[in-house]
C-alpha positions as CSV (number, residue, x, y, z in Angstrom):
1,M,10.2,22.5,25.9
2,P,8.0,22.5,22.8
3,G,5.8,19.7,21.3
4,D,7.5,16.4,20.7
5,A,10.3,16.9,23.1
6,A,7.9,17.5,26.0
7,F,5.7,14.6,25.0
8,Y,8.5,12.1,24.8
9,S,10.3,13.5,27.8
10,A,7.1,12.8,29.8
11,R,7.0,9.2,28.5
12,S,10.7,8.8,29.5
13,Q,10.0,10.1,33.0
14,A,7.1,7.7,33.3
15,G,9.4,4.7,32.7
16,V,9.3,4.0,29.0
17,G,12.7,2.4,28.1
18,L,12.9,2.9,24.3
19,I,11.4,5.6,22.2
20,I,11.4,5.4,18.4
21,T,10.8,8.7,16.8
22,G,8.5,9.5,13.9
23,G,10.0,9.6,10.4
24,T,12.8,12.1,9.8
25,P,13.5,12.9,6.1
26,V,17.0,12.2,4.9
27,H,17.0,14.4,1.8
28,P,15.3,17.6,0.6
29,S,13.3,15.6,-2.0
30,G,11.6,13.7,0.8
31,T,10.5,16.7,2.9
32,L,7.0,18.1,3.3
33,R,6.3,21.4,1.6
34,N,5.5,23.0,5.0
35,R,8.9,21.7,6.4
36,A,7.0,20.5,9.5
37,A,9.4,17.7,10.3
38,F,12.9,17.7,11.7
39,E,15.2,17.1,8.7
40,A,18.2,14.7,9.2
41,Y,20.2,16.3,6.4
42,N,19.7,19.8,7.7
43,E,22.5,21.0,10.1
44,Q,20.1,23.8,11.3
45,C,18.1,21.0,13.0
46,L,21.0,19.7,15.0
47,P,20.3,21.8,18.1
48,A,16.6,20.6,18.1
49,F,17.8,17.0,17.8
50,A,20.2,17.5,20.7
51,E,17.5,19.0,22.9
52,F,15.1,16.2,22.0
53,A,17.7,13.5,22.8
54,S,18.7,15.2,26.1
55,A,15.1,15.4,27.2
56,V,14.5,11.7,26.5
57,R,17.8,10.6,28.1
58,A,17.2,12.7,31.2
59,G,14.3,10.4,32.0
60,G,16.3,7.2,31.5
61,A,15.0,6.1,28.1
62,R,17.0,5.4,24.9
63,L,16.1,6.9,21.6
64,I,16.1,5.5,18.1
65,G,15.6,7.9,15.1
66,Q,13.4,6.6,12.3
67,L,14.8,7.8,9.0
68,Y,12.7,7.9,5.8
69,H,12.4,9.2,2.3
70,R,8.9,9.5,0.9
71,G,9.9,8.3,-2.6
72,R,7.0,8.3,-5.0
73,E,4.6,8.9,-2.1
74,T,4.9,12.7,-2.0
75,M,1.4,13.2,-3.4
76,G,2.2,16.7,-4.5
77,D,3.1,17.8,-1.0
78,S,6.8,18.7,-1.8
79,D,8.6,21.4,-3.7
80,W,10.6,18.6,-5.4
81,A,9.4,16.1,-8.0
82,P,9.1,12.7,-6.4
83,W,12.2,10.5,-6.4
84,A,12.1,6.8,-6.6
85,P,14.1,3.7,-7.7
86,S,12.0,3.5,-10.9
87,P,9.9,5.9,-12.9
88,I,6.6,4.3,-11.9
89,A,3.9,6.5,-10.5
90,A,2.1,5.8,-7.3
91,P,-1.5,4.3,-7.9
92,Y,-3.1,7.5,-6.5
93,D,-0.7,10.1,-8.0
94,P,-0.2,10.4,-11.7
95,Q,3.2,12.3,-11.4
96,I,6.0,10.2,-12.7
97,P,8.9,10.1,-10.2
98,H,12.5,11.0,-11.0
99,E,14.3,7.7,-11.5
100,M,17.3,7.9,-9.1
101,T,20.8,7.3,-10.4
102,I,23.3,5.1,-8.7
103,D,25.0,8.2,-7.2
104,E,21.7,9.5,-5.9
């Protein structure tokens, strides 16, 4: 069992009752360029999510998935232009984010 699943499985086995995952991107525009995170919008990640959840539940713990979008905080580490509610750049990144529409 690789990485996070093994780490959290061990905590569950040790008696931890509730585990909240690290951030899981909800849209391609919020992903890291290296695609190092499980992606909530990507069906190819479902088997890994299932394995992770099963490993945690097997030890008796419950699991909450933390969802996120990096918004204007991409800092150039995405293949997408940053998306945000407004076209205001982050203080440390001069790139103007794409202003999201109501549909987005």
